[in-house]
PQR file with spaces between the fields and no chain letter, atoms N, CA, C, O and H, PARSE charges and radii, in Angstrom:
ATOM       1  N    UNK     1     101.975   84.270  133.533 -0.4000 1.5000
ATOM       2  CA   UNK     1     102.432   85.076  132.416 -0.0000 2.0000
ATOM       3  C    UNK     1     103.197   86.230  132.945  0.5500 1.7000
ATOM       4  O    UNK     1     102.770   86.926  133.866 -0.5500 1.4000
ATOM       5  N    UNK     2     104.395   86.434  132.320 -0.4000 1.5000
ATOM       6  CA   UNK     2     105.221   87.610  132.730 -0.0000 2.0000
ATOM       7  C    UNK     2     104.762   88.848  132.187  0.5500 1.7000
ATOM       8  O    UNK     2     103.886   88.803  131.323 -0.5500 1.4000
ATOM       9  H    UNK     2     104.741   85.869  131.571  0.4000 1.0000
ATOM      10  N    UNK     3     105.251   90.019  132.586 -0.4000 1.5000
ATOM      11  CA   UNK     3     104.850   91.269  132.025 -0.0000 2.0000
ATOM      12  C    UNK     3     105.089   91.549  130.568  0.5500 1.7000
ATOM      13  O    UNK     3     104.300   92.204  129.886 -0.5500 1.4000
ATOM      14  H    UNK     3     105.962   90.056  133.287  0.4000 1.0000
ATOM      15  N    UNK     4     106.282   90.994  130.087 -0.4000 1.5000
ATOM      16  CA   UNK     4     106.494   91.115  128.630 -0.0000 2.0000
ATOM      17  C    UNK     4     105.464   90.372  127.828  0.5500 1.7000
ATOM      18  O    UNK     4     104.886   90.932  126.896 -0.5500 1.4000
ATOM      19  H    UNK     4     106.922   90.462  130.640  0.4000 1.0000
ATOM      20  N    UNK     5     105.224   89.163  128.152 -0.4000 1.5000
ATOM      21  CA   UNK     5     104.168   88.395  127.525 -0.0000 2.0000
ATOM      22  C    UNK     5     102.772   88.962  127.584  0.5500 1.7000
ATOM      23  O    UNK     5     101.934   88.809  126.696 -0.5500 1.4000
ATOM      24  H    UNK     5     105.693   88.708  128.909  0.4000 1.0000
ATOM      25  N    UNK     6     102.605   89.588  128.640 -0.4000 1.5000
ATOM      26  CA   UNK     6     101.144   90.257  128.840 -0.0000 2.0000
ATOM      27  C    UNK     6     101.152   91.419  127.903  0.5500 1.7000
ATOM      28  O    UNK     6     100.158   91.656  127.216 -0.5500 1.4000
ATOM      29  H    UNK     6     103.286   89.712  129.362  0.4000 1.0000
ATOM      30  N    UNK     7     102.279   92.189  127.841 -0.4000 1.5000
ATOM      31  CA   UNK     7     102.291   93.445  126.963 -0.0000 2.0000
ATOM      32  C    UNK     7     102.130   92.985  125.598  0.5500 1.7000
ATOM      33  O    UNK     7     101.320   93.580  124.888 -0.5500 1.4000
ATOM      34  H    UNK     7     103.086   91.997  128.399  0.4000 1.0000
ATOM      35  N    UNK     8     102.810   91.976  125.118 -0.4000 1.5000
ATOM      36  CA   UNK     8     102.649   91.379  123.741 -0.0000 2.0000
ATOM      37  C    UNK     8     101.285   91.002  123.467  0.5500 1.7000
ATOM      38  O    UNK     8     100.813   91.216  122.350 -0.5500 1.4000
ATOM      39  H    UNK     8     103.468   91.492  125.695  0.4000 1.0000
ATOM      40  N    UNK     9     100.580   90.439  124.420 -0.4000 1.5000
ATOM      41  CA   UNK     9      99.252   90.041  124.197 -0.0000 2.0000
ATOM      42  C    UNK     9      98.210   91.190  123.916  0.5500 1.7000
ATOM      43  O    UNK     9      97.267   91.079  123.133 -0.5500 1.4000
ATOM      44  H    UNK     9     100.964   90.266  125.327  0.4000 1.0000
ATOM      45  N    UNK    10      98.509   92.310  124.661 -0.4000 1.5000
ATOM      46  CA   UNK    10      97.759   93.393  124.531 -0.0000 2.0000
ATOM      47  C    UNK    10      98.013   94.331  123.211  0.5500 1.7000
ATOM      48  O    UNK    10      97.154   95.063  122.718 -0.5500 1.4000
ATOM      49  H    UNK    10      99.275   92.401  125.297  0.4000 1.0000
ATOM      50  N    UNK    11      99.206   94.191  122.783 -0.4000 1.5000
ATOM      51  CA   UNK    11      99.648   95.126  121.610 -0.0000 2.0000
ATOM      52  C    UNK    11      98.866   94.717  120.355  0.5500 1.7000
ATOM      53  O    UNK    11      98.569   93.541  120.149 -0.5500 1.4000
ATOM      54  H    UNK    11      99.904   93.597  123.183  0.4000 1.0000
ATOM      55  N    UNK    12      98.554   95.674  119.555 -0.4000 1.5000
ATOM      56  CA   UNK    12      97.864   95.599  118.338 -0.0000 2.0000
ATOM      57  C    UNK    12      98.535   96.551  117.382  0.5500 1.7000
ATOM      58  O    UNK    12      98.937   97.653  117.755 -0.5500 1.4000
ATOM      59  H    UNK    12      98.796   96.629  119.723  0.4000 1.0000
ATOM      60  N    UNK    13      98.655   96.099  116.106 -0.4000 1.5000
ATOM      61  CA   UNK    13      99.107   96.886  115.083 -0.0000 2.0000
ATOM      62  C    UNK    13      98.328   96.694  113.807  0.5500 1.7000
ATOM      63  O    UNK    13      97.934   95.576  113.476 -0.5500 1.4000
ATOM      64  H    UNK    13      98.328   95.204  115.803  0.4000 1.0000
ATOM      65  N    UNK    14      98.103   97.772  113.091 -0.4000 1.5000
ATOM      66  CA   UNK    14      97.415   97.785  111.825 -0.0000 2.0000
ATOM      67  C    UNK    14      98.310   98.171  110.703  0.5500 1.7000
ATOM      68  O    UNK    14      98.919   99.239  110.760 -0.5500 1.4000
ATOM      69  H    UNK    14      98.423   98.680  113.360  0.4000 1.0000
ATOM      70  N    UNK    15      98.427   97.391  109.712 -0.4000 1.5000
ATOM      71  CA   UNK    15      99.216   97.801  108.639 -0.0000 2.0000
ATOM      72  C    UNK    15      98.247   98.123  107.368  0.5500 1.7000
ATOM      73  O    UNK    15      97.264   97.420  107.136 -0.5500 1.4000
ATOM      74  H    UNK    15      97.933   96.523  109.665  0.4000 1.0000
ATOM      75  N    UNK    16      98.562   99.107  106.663 -0.4000 1.5000
ATOM      76  CA   UNK    16      97.821   99.496  105.505 -0.0000 2.0000
ATOM      77  C    UNK    16      98.689   99.641  104.259  0.5500 1.7000
ATOM      78  O    UNK    16      99.663  100.392  104.306 -0.5500 1.4000
ATOM      79  H    UNK    16      99.361   99.678  106.851  0.4000 1.0000
ATOM      80  N    UNK    17      98.373   98.926  103.078 -0.4000 1.5000
ATOM      81  CA   UNK    17      99.141   98.944  101.923 -0.0000 2.0000
ATOM      82  C    UNK    17      98.527  100.048  101.127  0.5500 1.7000
ATOM      83  O    UNK    17      97.367   99.970  100.722 -0.5500 1.4000
ATOM      84  H    UNK    17      97.582   98.316  103.040  0.4000 1.0000
ATOM      85  N    UNK    18      99.306  101.087  100.898 -0.4000 1.5000
ATOM      86  CA   UNK    18      98.717  102.276  100.172 -0.0000 2.0000
ATOM      87  C    UNK    18      99.099  102.231   98.590  0.5500 1.7000
ATOM      88  O    UNK    18      98.861  103.180   97.842 -0.5500 1.4000
ATOM      89  H    UNK    18     100.248  101.150  101.227  0.4000 1.0000
ATOM      90  N    UNK    19      99.667  101.117   98.197 -0.4000 1.5000
ATOM      91  CA   UNK    19     100.068  101.027   96.726 -0.0000 2.0000
ATOM      92  C    UNK    19      98.761  100.719   95.990  0.5500 1.7000
ATOM      93  O    UNK    19      97.882   99.993   96.455 -0.5500 1.4000
ATOM      94  H    UNK    19      99.859  100.347   98.804  0.4000 1.0000
ATOM      95  N    UNK    20      98.708  101.332   94.805 -0.4000 1.5000
ATOM      96  CA   UNK    20      97.531  100.988   93.999 -0.0000 2.0000
ATOM      97  C    UNK    20      97.364   99.488   93.720  0.5500 1.7000
ATOM      98  O    UNK    20      98.309   98.817   93.307 -0.5500 1.4000
ATOM      99  H    UNK    20      99.421  101.922   94.428  0.4000 1.0000
ATOM     100  N    UNK    21      96.220   99.002   93.937 -0.4000 1.5000
ATOM     101  CA   UNK    21      95.978   97.581   93.438 -0.0000 2.0000
ATOM     102  C    UNK    21      95.829   97.417   91.999  0.5500 1.7000
ATOM     103  O    UNK    21      95.487   98.410   91.358 -0.5500 1.4000
ATOM     104  H    UNK    21      95.452   99.547   94.272  0.4000 1.0000
ATOM     105  N    UNK    22      96.034   96.313   91.391 -0.4000 1.5000
ATOM     106  CA   UNK    22      95.917   96.128   89.965 -0.0000 2.0000
ATOM     107  C    UNK    22      94.526   96.496   89.500  0.5500 1.7000
ATOM     108  O    UNK    22      94.377   97.132   88.456 -0.5500 1.4000
ATOM     109  H    UNK    22      96.312   95.506   91.913  0.4000 1.0000
ATOM     110  N    UNK    23      93.462   96.098   90.277 -0.4000 1.5000
ATOM     111  CA   UNK    23      92.178   96.451   89.861 -0.0000 2.0000
ATOM     112  C    UNK    23      91.843   97.957   89.791  0.5500 1.7000
ATOM     113  O    UNK    23      91.063   98.419   88.958 -0.5500 1.4000
ATOM     114  H    UNK    23      93.583   95.582   91.124  0.4000 1.0000
ATOM     115  N    UNK    24      92.497   98.702   90.738 -0.4000 1.5000
ATOM     116  CA   UNK    24      92.439  100.193   90.648 -0.0000 2.0000
ATOM     117  C    UNK    24      93.136  100.724   89.439  0.5500 1.7000
ATOM     118  O    UNK    24      92.569  101.614   88.805 -0.5500 1.4000
ATOM     119  H    UNK    24      93.131   98.327   91.415  0.4000 1.0000
ATOM     120  N    UNK    25      94.287  100.288   89.050 -0.4000 1.5000
ATOM     121  CA   UNK    25      94.924  100.740   87.966 -0.0000 2.0000
ATOM     122  C    UNK    25      94.068  100.489   86.717  0.5500 1.7000
ATOM     123  O    UNK    25      93.768  101.394   85.938 -0.5500 1.4000
ATOM     124  H    UNK    25      94.748   99.565   89.565  0.4000 1.0000
ATOM     125  N    UNK    26      93.721   99.312   86.581 -0.4000 1.5000
ATOM     126  CA   UNK    26      92.812   98.953   85.370 -0.0000 2.0000
ATOM     127  C    UNK    26      91.586   99.848   85.333  0.5500 1.7000
ATOM     128  O    UNK    26      91.267  100.370   84.264 -0.5500 1.4000
ATOM     129  H    UNK    26      93.964   98.577   87.214  0.4000 1.0000
ATOM     130  N    UNK    27      90.932  100.041   86.357 -0.4000 1.5000
ATOM     131  CA   UNK    27      89.730  100.890   86.427 -0.0000 2.0000
ATOM     132  C    UNK    27      90.102  102.345   85.944  0.5500 1.7000
ATOM     133  O    UNK    27      89.446  102.910   85.070 -0.5500 1.4000
ATOM     134  H    UNK    27      91.190   99.617   87.225  0.4000 1.0000
ATOM     135  N    UNK    28      91.274  102.962   86.610 -0.4000 1.5000
ATOM     136  CA   UNK    28      91.631  104.256   86.261 -0.0000 2.0000
ATOM     137  C    UNK    28      91.966  104.333   84.801  0.5500 1.7000
ATOM     138  O    UNK    28      91.526  105.275   84.141 -0.5500 1.4000
ATOM     139  H    UNK    28      91.807  102.502   87.321  0.4000 1.0000
ATOM     140  N    UNK    29      92.718  103.404   84.251 -0.4000 1.5000
ATOM     141  CA   UNK    29      93.241  103.540   82.929 -0.0000 2.0000
ATOM     142  C    UNK    29      92.048  103.387   82.029  0.5500 1.7000
ATOM     143  O    UNK    29      91.970  104.152   81.068 -0.5500 1.4000
ATOM     144  H    UNK    29      93.075  102.640   84.787  0.4000 1.0000
ATOM     145  N    UNK    30      91.084  102.467   82.231 -0.4000 1.5000
ATOM     146  CA   UNK    30      89.953  102.464   81.329 -0.0000 2.0000
ATOM     147  C    UNK    30      89.055  103.762   81.397  0.5500 1.7000
ATOM     148  O    UNK    30      88.584  104.301   80.395 -0.5500 1.4000
ATOM     149  H    UNK    30      91.147  101.845   83.012  0.4000 1.0000
ATOM     150  N    UNK    31      88.868  104.208   82.716 -0.4000 1.5000
ATOM     151  CA   UNK    31      88.118  105.485   82.774 -0.0000 2.0000
ATOM     152  C    UNK    31      88.753  106.647   81.964  0.5500 1.7000
ATOM     153  O    UNK    31      88.102  107.361   81.202 -0.5500 1.4000
ATOM     154  H    UNK    31      89.250  103.770   83.529  0.4000 1.0000
ATOM     155  N    UNK    32      90.057  106.768   82.193 -0.4000 1.5000
ATOM     156  CA   UNK    32      90.948  107.819   81.565 -0.0000 2.0000
ATOM     157  C    UNK    32      90.966  107.705   79.973  0.5500 1.7000
ATOM     158  O    UNK    32      90.909  108.708   79.261 -0.5500 1.4000
ATOM     159  H    UNK    32      90.586  106.187   82.812  0.4000 1.0000
ATOM     160  N    UNK    33      91.046  106.478   79.496 -0.4000 1.5000
ATOM     161  CA   UNK    33      91.153  106.388   78.071 -0.0000 2.0000
ATOM     162  C    UNK    33      89.913  106.374   77.317  0.5500 1.7000
ATOM     163  O    UNK    33      89.886  106.407   76.087 -0.5500 1.4000
ATOM     164  H    UNK    33      91.092  105.663   80.074  0.4000 1.0000
ATOM     165  N    UNK    34      88.755  106.321   78.156 -0.4000 1.5000
ATOM     166  CA   UNK    34      87.389  106.491   77.511 -0.0000 2.0000
ATOM     167  C    UNK    34      87.045  107.879   77.447  0.5500 1.7000
ATOM     168  O    UNK    34      85.992  108.223   76.909 -0.5500 1.4000
ATOM     169  H    UNK    34      88.777  106.295   79.155  0.4000 1.0000
ATOM     170  N    UNK    35      87.902  108.770   77.987 -0.4000 1.5000
ATOM     171  CA   UNK    35      87.427  110.329   77.925 -0.0000 2.0000
ATOM     172  C    UNK    35      88.064  110.772   76.600  0.5500 1.7000
ATOM     173  O    UNK    35      88.833  110.122   75.892 -0.5500 1.4000
ATOM     174  H    UNK    35      88.757  108.491   78.423  0.4000 1.0000
ATOM     175  N    UNK    36      87.566  112.066   76.401 -0.4000 1.5000
ATOM     176  CA   UNK    36      88.121  112.904   75.295 -0.0000 2.0000
ATOM     177  C    UNK    36      88.333  114.139   75.842  0.5500 1.7000
ATOM     178  O    UNK    36      87.389  114.791   76.288 -0.5500 1.4000
ATOM     179  H    UNK    36      86.941  112.594   76.976  0.4000 1.0000
ATOM     180  N    UNK    37      89.730  114.634   75.867 -0.4000 1.5000
ATOM     181  CA   UNK    37      90.872  113.888   75.518 -0.0000 2.0000
ATOM     182  C    UNK    37      91.131  112.830   76.478  0.5500 1.7000
ATOM     183  O    UNK    37      90.647  112.848   77.609 -0.5500 1.4000
ATOM     184  H    UNK    37      90.497  114.104   75.505  0.4000 1.0000
ATOM     185  N    UNK    38      91.949  111.833   76.009 -0.4000 1.5000
ATOM     186  CA   UNK    38      92.417  110.679   76.753 -0.0000 2.0000
ATOM     187  C    UNK    38      93.388  111.186   77.969  0.5500 1.7000
ATOM     188  O    UNK    38      94.231  112.067   77.799 -0.5500 1.4000
ATOM     189  H    UNK    38      92.342  111.818   75.090  0.4000 1.0000
ATOM     190  N    UNK    39      93.188  110.588   79.091 -0.4000 1.5000
ATOM     191  CA   UNK    39      93.969  111.016   80.245 -0.0000 2.0000
ATOM     192  C    UNK    39      94.538  109.713   81.040  0.5500 1.7000
ATOM     193  O    UNK    39      93.983  108.621   80.924 -0.5500 1.4000
ATOM     194  H    UNK    39      92.503  109.872   79.228  0.4000 1.0000
ATOM     195  N    UNK    40      95.515  109.881   81.735 -0.4000 1.5000
ATOM     196  CA   UNK    40      95.919  108.842   82.718 -0.0000 2.0000
ATOM     197  C    UNK    40      96.278  109.494   83.989  0.5500 1.7000
ATOM     198  O    UNK    40      96.955  110.520   83.920 -0.5500 1.4000
ATOM     199  H    UNK    40      95.966  110.769   81.829  0.4000 1.0000
ATOM     200  N    UNK    41      95.923  109.049   85.122 -0.4000 1.5000
ATOM     201  CA   UNK    41      96.303  109.653   86.344 -0.0000 2.0000
ATOM     202  C    UNK    41      97.820  109.730   86.549  0.5500 1.7000
ATOM     203  O    UNK    41      98.507  108.727   86.352 -0.5500 1.4000
ATOM     204  H    UNK    41      95.372  108.216   85.178  0.4000 1.0000
ATOM     205  N    UNK    42      98.373  110.914   86.947 -0.4000 1.5000
ATOM     206  CA   UNK    42      99.774  111.025   87.042 -0.0000 2.0000
ATOM     207  C    UNK    42     100.425  110.142   88.055  0.5500 1.7000
ATOM     208  O    UNK    42     101.587  109.763   87.912 -0.5500 1.4000
ATOM     209  H    UNK    42      97.816  111.729   87.107  0.4000 1.0000
ATOM     210  N    UNK    43      99.659  109.802   89.112 -0.4000 1.5000
ATOM     211  CA   UNK    43     100.056  108.974   90.276 -0.0000 2.0000
ATOM     212  C    UNK    43     100.793  107.734   89.770  0.5500 1.7000
ATOM     213  O    UNK    43     101.702  107.246   90.442 -0.5500 1.4000
ATOM     214  H    UNK    43      98.715  110.110   89.228  0.4000 1.0000
ATOM     215  N    UNK    44     100.418  107.216   88.594 -0.4000 1.5000
ATOM     216  CA   UNK    44     100.991  106.002   88.030 -0.0000 2.0000
ATOM     217  C    UNK    44     102.439  106.203   87.467  0.5500 1.7000
ATOM     218  O    UNK    44     103.178  105.237   87.275 -0.5500 1.4000
ATOM     219  H    UNK    44      99.680  107.612   88.048  0.4000 1.0000
ATOM     220  N    UNK    45     102.816  107.491   87.209 -0.4000 1.5000
ATOM     221  CA   UNK    45     104.089  107.700   86.578 -0.0000 2.0000
ATOM     222  C    UNK    45     105.238  107.879   87.503  0.5500 1.7000
ATOM     223  O    UNK    45     106.373  108.004   87.044 -0.5500 1.4000
ATOM     224  H    UNK    45     102.216  108.276   87.364  0.4000 1.0000
ATOM     225  N    UNK    46     105.013  107.896   88.747 -0.4000 1.5000
ATOM     226  CA   UNK    46     106.004  108.138   89.844 -0.0000 2.0000
ATOM     227  C    UNK    46     106.453  106.936   90.520  0.5500 1.7000
ATOM     228  O    UNK    46     105.604  106.171   90.975 -0.5500 1.4000
ATOM     229  H    UNK    46     104.091  107.794   89.120  0.4000 1.0000
ATOM     230  N    UNK    47     107.845  106.649   90.653 -0.4000 1.5000
ATOM     231  CA   UNK    47     108.244  105.549   91.618 -0.0000 2.0000
ATOM     232  C    UNK    47     108.385  106.150   92.891  0.5500 1.7000
ATOM     233  O    UNK    47     108.089  107.328   93.089 -0.5500 1.4000
ATOM     234  H    UNK    47     108.535  107.271   90.283  0.4000 1.0000
ATOM     235  N    UNK    48     108.879  105.298   93.869 -0.4000 1.5000
ATOM     236  CA   UNK    48     108.910  105.803   95.248 -0.0000 2.0000
ATOM     237  C    UNK    48     109.752  107.108   95.309  0.5500 1.7000
ATOM     238  O    UNK    48     109.285  108.099   95.870 -0.5500 1.4000
ATOM     239  H    UNK    48     109.120  104.341   93.708  0.4000 1.0000
ATOM     240  N    UNK    49     110.935  107.124   94.765 -0.4000 1.5000
ATOM     241  CA   UNK    49     111.822  108.302   94.760 -0.0000 2.0000
ATOM     242  C    UNK    49     111.152  109.484   94.085  0.5500 1.7000
ATOM     243  O    UNK    49     111.332  110.599   94.574 -0.5500 1.4000
ATOM     244  H    UNK    49     111.315  106.318   94.309  0.4000 1.0000
ATOM     245  N    UNK    50     110.456  109.355   93.093 -0.4000 1.5000
ATOM     246  CA   UNK    50     109.820  110.504   92.337 -0.0000 2.0000
ATOM     247  C    UNK    50     108.711  110.998   93.167  0.5500 1.7000
ATOM     248  O    UNK    50     108.415  112.193   93.160 -0.5500 1.4000
ATOM     249  H    UNK    50     110.309  108.449   92.695  0.4000 1.0000
ATOM     250  N    UNK    51     108.050  110.088   93.920 -0.4000 1.5000
ATOM     251  CA   UNK    51     106.923  110.573   94.754 -0.0000 2.0000
ATOM     252  C    UNK    51     107.499  111.312   95.950  0.5500 1.7000
ATOM     253  O    UNK    51     106.872  112.297   96.341 -0.5500 1.4000
ATOM     254  H    UNK    51     108.290  109.117   93.926  0.4000 1.0000
ATOM     255  N    UNK    52     108.624  110.958   96.586 -0.4000 1.5000
ATOM     256  CA   UNK    52     109.277  111.779   97.524 -0.0000 2.0000
ATOM     257  C    UNK    52     109.638  113.101   97.154  0.5500 1.7000
ATOM     258  O    UNK    52     109.457  114.041   97.928 -0.5500 1.4000
ATOM     259  H    UNK    52     109.134  110.159   96.269  0.4000 1.0000
ATOM     260  N    UNK    53     110.191  113.255   95.905 -0.4000 1.5000
ATOM     261  CA   UNK    53     110.625  114.499   95.318 -0.0000 2.0000
ATOM     262  C    UNK    53     109.335  115.396   95.167  0.5500 1.7000
ATOM     263  O    UNK    53     109.335  116.554   95.584 -0.5500 1.4000
ATOM     264  H    UNK    53     110.338  112.491   95.277  0.4000 1.0000
ATOM     265  N    UNK    54     108.300  114.862   94.593 -0.4000 1.5000
ATOM     266  CA   UNK    54     106.965  115.595   94.390 -0.0000 2.0000
ATOM     267  C    UNK    54     106.608  116.055   95.670  0.5500 1.7000
ATOM     268  O    UNK    54     106.362  117.253   95.811 -0.5500 1.4000
ATOM     269  H    UNK    54     108.299  113.921   94.254  0.4000 1.0000
ATOM     270  N    UNK    55     106.540  115.254   96.659 -0.4000 1.5000
ATOM     271  CA   UNK    55     105.962  115.798   97.992 -0.0000 2.0000
ATOM     272  C    UNK    55     106.869  116.808   98.609  0.5500 1.7000
ATOM     273  O    UNK    55     106.383  117.718   99.281 -0.5500 1.4000
ATOM     274  H    UNK    55     106.739  114.281   96.545  0.4000 1.0000
ATOM     275  N    UNK    56     108.213  116.703   98.415 -0.4000 1.5000
ATOM     276  CA   UNK    56     109.139  117.757   98.923 -0.0000 2.0000
ATOM     277  C    UNK    56     108.845  119.046   98.246  0.5500 1.7000
ATOM     278  O    UNK    56     108.664  120.098   98.858 -0.5500 1.4000
ATOM     279  H    UNK    56     108.607  115.964   97.869  0.4000 1.0000
ATOM     280  N    UNK    57     108.803  118.911   96.908 -0.4000 1.5000
ATOM     281  CA   UNK    57     108.485  120.228   96.046 -0.0000 2.0000
ATOM     282  C    UNK    57     107.243  120.907   96.506  0.5500 1.7000
ATOM     283  O    UNK    57     107.243  122.123   96.697 -0.5500 1.4000
ATOM     284  H    UNK    57     108.950  118.055   96.411  0.4000 1.0000
ATOM     285  N    UNK    58     106.135  120.139   96.700 -0.4000 1.5000
ATOM     286  CA   UNK    58     104.837  120.697   96.953 -0.0000 2.0000
ATOM     287  C    UNK    58     104.755  121.199   98.343  0.5500 1.7000
ATOM     288  O    UNK    58     103.820  121.925   98.680 -0.5500 1.4000
ATOM     289  H    UNK    58     106.135  119.151   96.545  0.4000 1.0000
ATOM     290  N    UNK    59     105.739  120.828   99.209 -0.4000 1.5000
ATOM     291  CA   UNK    59     105.703  121.427  100.577 -0.0000 2.0000
ATOM     292  C    UNK    59     106.484  122.679  100.792  0.5500 1.7000
ATOM     293  O    UNK    59     106.531  123.240  101.886 -0.5500 1.4000
ATOM     294  H    UNK    59     106.498  120.238   98.935  0.4000 1.0000
ATOM     295  N    UNK    60     107.144  123.138   99.640 -0.4000 1.5000
ATOM     296  CA   UNK    60     107.892  124.390   99.777 -0.0000 2.0000
ATOM     297  C    UNK    60     107.031  125.572   99.760  0.5500 1.7000
ATOM     298  O    UNK    60     105.962  125.576   99.149 -0.5500 1.4000
ATOM     299  H    UNK    60     107.106  122.682   98.751  0.4000 1.0000
ATOM     300  N    UNK    61     107.493  126.615  100.443 -0.4000 1.5000
ATOM     301  CA   UNK    61     106.764  127.834  100.412 -0.0000 2.0000
ATOM     302  C    UNK    61     106.748  128.512   99.055  0.5500 1.7000
ATOM     303  O    UNK    61     107.735  128.414   98.327 -0.5500 1.4000
ATOM     304  H    UNK    61     108.361  126.611  100.939  0.4000 1.0000
ATOM     305  N    UNK    62     105.664  129.201   98.678 -0.4000 1.5000
ATOM     306  CA   UNK    62     105.575  129.720   97.354 -0.0000 2.0000
ATOM     307  C    UNK    62     106.385  130.963   97.073  0.5500 1.7000
ATOM     308  O    UNK    62     106.363  131.474   95.954 -0.5500 1.4000
ATOM     309  H    UNK    62     104.861  129.280   99.270  0.4000 1.0000
């Protein structure tokens, strides 16, 4: 086994999908719509670009 093959064999990567899963969305919607007043988590109203803008805005000094 050459050095490159040995390095590939030792390499490990972990991938994590941070997008909300359909079950999470359903549970959040049911919980929020069961409350008075009714609510929905704002995290479901942002697309990727909107989320980036929100993050940039919240990192600004006050």
